[in-house]
C-alpha positions in Angstrom: -0.3 -0.1 0.3 1.4 3.4 -0.9 1.8 5.6 2.0 1.8 9.8 1.4 4.6 11.5 3.2 5.3 15.2 3.5 8.6 16.5 3.4 9.0 20.2 5.0 12.5 21.7 4.7 13.4 24.8 2.9 16.2 23.5 1.4 15.2 22.4 -2.5 18.5 20.0 -2.2 17.5 18.0 1.1 13.9 17.2 -0.2 14.7 16.3 -3.7 17.7 13.9 -1.8 14.6 12.9 0.9 12.1 12.4 -1.9 14.2 10.2 -4.1 15.0 8.1 -1.1 11.5 7.7 0.4 10.3 6.9 -3.5 12.4 4.2 -4.1 11.1 2.7 -1.1 7.7 3.1 -2.2 6.2 6.1 -0.7 4.3 8.9 -2.4 6.2 11.9 -1.5 4.6 15.8 -1.4 6.8 18.6 -0.8 6.9 21.8 1.5 9.5 25.0 1.5 8.6 26.4 4.6 6.5 25.9 8.0 3.3 27.9 6.7 3.3 25.7 3.2 3.9 22.8 5.6 0.8 23.5 7.7 -1.2 24.3 4.9 -0.2 21.0 3.2 -1.0 19.0 6.3 -4.8 19.8 5.9 -4.9 19.6 1.9 -2.8 16.3 1.1 -3.8 14.6 4.6 -0.1 12.9 4.7 0.6 9.7 7.1 3.8 10.6 7.7 5.8 14.3 8.1 9.5 14.6 8.0 9.9 18.1 9.1 13.0 20.0 9.2 13.7 22.5 12.3 15.1 25.5 10.6 12.2 27.0 8.1 11.3 30.5 7.3 7.8 31.7 8.3 7.3 28.9 11.3 10.1 26.7 12.2 9.2 22.6 12.7 8.9 22.7 16.3 6.3 25.5 15.6 4.5 23.5 13.3 4.6 20.5 15.3 2.8 22.3 18.0 0.3 23.8 16.1 -0.5 20.2 14.3 -0.9 18.2 17.8 -3.5 20.9 18.6 -5.7 18.9 16.6 -7.2 16.0 17.9 -7.3 13.9 15.0 -3.7 14.7 14.0 -2.8 13.8 18.0 -0.9 10.4 16.7 0.1 11.3 13.0 4.0 10.2 13.0 5.9 13.6 12.8 9.8 13.0 12.3 11.8 16.3 13.1 15.4 16.5 11.3 18.1 19.2 11.8 21.5 19.8 10.9 22.3 20.8 14.7 22.3 17.8 17.0 22.7 17.6 21.1 20.6 16.9 24.0 18.7 20.1 24.2 17.4 20.3 21.1 16.6 16.6 20.8 14.6 17.0 24.5 12.9 20.0 22.4 11.7 18.1 19.9 10.2 15.7 22.1 8.7 18.0 24.1 6.7 19.5 21.2 5.1 16.2 20.6 7.7 14.7 17.9 7.3 11.0 17.4 11.4 10.8 16.6 14.2 12.7 15.9 16.9 12.4 13.5 20.1 14.9 12.5 20.0 14.9 8.6 23.3 13.0 8.4 22.0 10.2 10.6 18.5 10.4 8.4 20.4 9.8 5.3 21.0 6.2 5.9 18.1 5.3 8.5 14.8 7.2 7.7 13.7 4.6 4.9 14.0 1.7 6.8 12.7 3.7 10.2 9.7 4.5 7.7 8.9 1.0 6.9 9.2 -0.2 10.3 6.6 2.5 11.4 4.2 1.8 8.7 4.6 -1.9 9.4 3.6 -1.6 13.1 0.7 0.7 12.6 -0.5 -1.8 9.3 -0.5 -4.7 11.5 -1.8 -3.4 14.8 -0.7 -6.1 17.8 -2.1 -4.0 20.8 1.0 -4.3 23.4 -1.0 -2.9 26.4 -3.0 0.3 27.7 -1.1 2.6 29.6 -2.3 6.1 31.5 0.1 9.1 31.1 -0.1 11.6 33.6 1.4 14.8 32.9 0.4 18.2 33.9 2.1 19.8 30.5 0.0 19.1 27.5 2.9 19.2 25.3 5.0 16.6 27.0 1.7 14.8 27.7 1.1 14.7 23.9 4.5 14.0 23.0 4.5 11.1 25.2 1.2 9.6 24.0 2.2 10.1 20.1 5.1 8.3 20.8 3.7 5.5 22.4 0.8 5.2 20.4 3.3 5.3 17.3 3.9 1.8 18.9 0.8 0.1 18.9 0.6 1.4 23.0 -3.8 2.5 23.4 -2.9 6.1 25.6 -5.1 7.5 28.0 -4.1 11.1 29.0 -5.0 13.1 31.7 -2.9 16.6 33.3 -4.1 16.2 37.4 -3.9 13.2 39.7 -7.5 12.9 40.3 -8.7 12.5 36.4 -5.7 9.6 36.7 -7.5 8.0 39.6 -10.6 8.2 37.9 -9.4 6.7 34.5 -7.8 3.8 36.8 -10.8 3.3 38.4 -12.6 3.1 35.1 -10.4 1.2 32.5 -8.1 -2.1 32.4 -4.4 0.2 32.8 -1.4 -2.0 32.6 0.9 0.7 33.2 0.9 4.3 34.4 3.6 6.9 33.4 3.4 10.1 35.6 5.8 13.4 36.4 6.8 13.6 40.1 4.5 16.4 40.5 1.2 17.4 38.9 -1.1 20.2 39.7 -3.6 19.1 42.2 -0.6 16.3 43.6 2.9 17.0 44.7 6.1 14.9 45.6 4.9 11.3 43.7 1.2 11.8 45.9 -0.4 10.3 42.9 2.1 7.2 43.1 1.1 6.5 46.7 -2.9 6.8 46.0 -2.5 4.2 43.3 -0.7 1.7 45.6 -3.4 2.3 48.3 -6.0 1.8 45.7 -5.1 -0.7 42.8 -6.5 -4.4 42.8 -4.1 -5.3 40.9 -0.3 -5.1 40.5 0.5 -1.6 38.2 3.9 -0.7 37.5 4.6 2.9 37.7 7.4 5.2 36.0 7.9 8.0 36.9 9.3 10.5 34.2 11.0 13.8 35.6 13.8 16.1 35.4 13.8 16.3 39.2 17.7 14.3 39.5 18.9 14.5 43.6 18.6 11.7 45.1 16.3 12.4 47.8 13.6 13.1 44.8 14.5 9.5 43.4 14.2 7.5 46.6 11.1 9.5 47.6 9.5 8.1 44.3 10.9 4.6 45.1 9.3 4.6 48.8 6.1 6.0 47.4 6.0 3.0 45.3 7.2 3.6 41.7 8.6 1.0 40.0 11.0 2.8 38.1 12.5 6.5 37.6 13.3 8.3 34.2 15.4 11.2 34.2 14.4 13.7 31.0 15.5 14.2 28.3 15.9 10.3 27.7 16.5 8.1 25.0 13.3 7.3 22.8 14.3 3.5 22.2 15.5 2.8 26.0 12.3 5.0 27.2 10.3 2.7 24.8 12.0 -0.5 25.9 11.3 0.1 29.6 7.3 0.9 28.8 7.4 -2.5 26.6 9.2 -4.6 29.9 6.8 -3.2 32.4 3.4 -4.0 30.4 5.4 -7.6 29.5 5.7 -8.1 33.6 2.0 -6.9 34.6 0.5 -9.0 31.7 2.5 -12.1 33.1 1.7 -11.1 36.9 -1.7 -11.0 35.2 -2.3 -14.5 33.2 -0.4 -15.7 36.4 -3.0 -14.2 39.0 -5.5 -15.9 36.4 -3.7 -19.6 36.1 -4.0 -19.1 40.1 -7.5 -18.8 40.3 -8.0 -21.7 37.5 -5.9 -23.9 39.7 -8.2 -22.6 43.1 -11.5 -23.3 40.8 -10.2 -27.2 40.3 -9.1 -27.7 43.6 -12.4 -26.9 45.3 -14.1 -28.9 42.7 -11.7 -31.8 43.7 -13.1 -31.3 47.4 -17.0 -31.3 46.3 -16.2 -34.9 44.7 -14.1 -36.4 47.9 -16.7 -35.1 50.0 -19.4 -36.9 47.7 -17.0 -40.4 48.2 -17.3 -40.1 52.0 -20.7 -41.6 52.0 -19.9 -44.0 49.1 -16.8 -45.4 51.3 -18.9 -45.9 54.3 -21.4 -47.8 52.7 -19.0 -50.2 51.5 -16.8 -52.7 53.4 -13.8 -54.3 53.4 -10.5 -53.3 51.0 -13.0 -51.6 48.8 -13.4 -48.9 51.7 -10.0 -48.6 52.8 -9.2 -47.6 49.4 -11.6 -44.8 48.7 -11.2 -43.6 52.2 -7.2 -43.9 51.4 -8.1 -41.9 47.8 -10.4 -39.2 49.6 -7.9 -38.3 52.0 -5.1 -38.1 49.3 -7.0 -35.7 47.5 -7.9 -33.5 50.3 -4.3 -33.7 51.8 -3.2 -32.1 47.7 -5.9 -29.6 47.6 -5.5 -27.9 51.2 -1.8 -27.5 51.0 
């Protein structure tokens, strides 16, 4: 299936290069030469993915990404920001405005076609990896995390405060929670403590924060957090850790289901053994002795 990709870059040379690169891998490419044109083409062309340069006239790539993420129907649209610049600060900014991923132009030359192929394959073969609740006071950061998880086939619920997070947890089958250290209505890992008080099942909680003191990290773990990730983080590492906690939660739930099934069967065996007692009493000799022995063994095994 042909995918439409919007390449927005003020450099005609780079646009032509990426157009050739992506069309060779089977995509249809439309082009925009600045941020304003990119926003217009998002609405007119309805692309399946956007490759967005950071440094552009009219409106830069970060502001374009912000404006796109303000539209509810475009929240999960993959947006890959590329730039000639590099460094942790600009990368963190890209993710804060809601980018799905970030590449330097040099890196994009080699990895972009393969990455786009992986991105679309994961969307076209939607195997749900689980349900995550993202609780974050900043709408931009919340949307950025949600967009990234959504592109990895993780169902996401977003909330901006602790009270809404607890409401979602009561109503939905949440497998992992990602939360900031503080929220507008809850301070100092208070949401983590509330979840631990209320949750009936095991729910891993990942705290994502810029706060890097040992005291803050210790407080999060003492409150009941499963993990603490400092921002800015490496996207692949972050996703790998989320996958691990989703799988851990799934395994614990599967184990709980198996234990419940074993307990149900044990109860059935106890009920059958109770019915055998009067049968044994009605017999005599060796038969009575053997049935009573079987009943005692069954009861002993089931009651351990």
